[in-house]
N, C-alpha and C positions, 0 to 999 in steps of 0.2 A: 530751093530758095537757098541761096549761102546767107548765111549769118553771119554779121560784119559786127564786129567788136571792137570799140577802141576806149581806152579811161586812160586818163591823165596820169602819170605816175603818182601813186602815195607816196610820198617823202618820207613818212613814218617810220614805212617798210624798209626804207633804204640807210641802215647803220652809218653814221658817220665815220667810225673806224673801219668802214671798207671801202674806199673811193671809188675805186672800179665801179661799183653798185651803184654811186652817186651819178656818177658821169655815165652811165649803160642808158641807151635811149632804147627801149622797146619799138616793136615796129606795129604799126599795122596790119591788122590778117582776115580774112576772109573764109572760115570754116564751110568745108562738107564731108558729110557724110557718107561713106562708099560702103557698098559691099564688094567682097575679098574676090567675090565670084563675077562680076560687071564689065562691062565695055570700060565705063569710065574710072575703074580700077588698073584695068589693063593699060588704054592709053594714056592714064598720066605717069606711069610705069614709062611706060615706050616715051614720053616727050619730057621726061627726066634725069637728068644725071646725079651720084653723089656729089659730093663737095669734096676734096681730096683732104685730108687732113692738116696738112702745113699749109694752108692756103684759111683756114679758121679752127680756129678751138672752140669744140661745144663741151660746155660742163657746167654744171649747176653755179651762181652766183657766190655761197659760202666754203667752196673748195678751196683745197692748197693751192689746184693748175689754174685756178682763179686769181688767187694771192701770185703766183711764180711769174704766169704773163705777165699782170699789172706790172708787178718790181721788174719787170725786163725793160718791156715797151712805154710805161706810165699813161697807155691806151687801150681803148676798148676797141676798136676799131677791128679788129681782127677775133673780137670775142662772143659767144653765142650763148648767155645764159637761158637754157630751156627754163628755169622755172620761173625766172621774174617773164617768158614771154608768156608763159600758163599761167599765172597766179595775175600779172598787174595787166598784163596787153586783152588777154582773154578773157579775164575775172573768175578761172574755176577754183573752185574749192582746195584745191588739192594740184600736184604736178604728178601727169602721167609718164611712164616710159615710152621712150620716142625710138624711132628706126635712125640710121647716120641723116643729117641735113640734105638736101636735096636741092636742085636748080633747074627750072625748065631752059631748055635747051630752045626752045622755041615759043611764039606764042598757045597759047591752049586756051579757049573757052573765056576769051578776053581778058585772061591774063598775060605782063608779060614776058616778052622770054627774059632771064634774067633772075626772076623772081623767086626769092626762097620758097622750098616746101616743106614744114616740118609734118613730119606723119607721125601722129601720138598712135600710143595702144588703147585707145578713150574711146572704147563699142567693144573690143573684141571679145568680151564676156557675155555680151546680149545676144537675144535670140531672133531673129539670125544678126547677126556677128558684124560688124560693120569697125574701119579704121573712121579714124577724124584726120583728115588731112587741115593744114592748115597752110593756106598761101597766099603770100604777102603783097600784099596792096597795090604798093605804092614803092618805088624802089629809090632808094637814095642815093644821089651820086656823092662821092666822097669828095672832101672838103679838104682839102689840103694846105 
């Protein structure tokens, strides 16, 4: 059974001197722990694709890259802060390494086409090993 976690942003974790962090809205995720030799693992990779780097910038919220992107466009619409997603939206006590961000190319197990897929290296050192896949529950339509 997937674990659904969503916590309201903790504003005290969002410093005033970094406006891009204040504006950023975390997503709502369901997490799946999937073994690399399982059918679900192979299937999920087949029904998702990497998101091109020019479409979305994946970085940590306190990075120089985040600051530069914010200064260019004054928006977080094309930014993905994997540290905030893990610490605030998933309530993890640390930030795990991740593979490139993916998107579902078709509906999969009741997850909508277009949902983001964040693959974390959380669990790879366990016996037996697994990956933590975080799949976006609700796709936000961009507000122009």
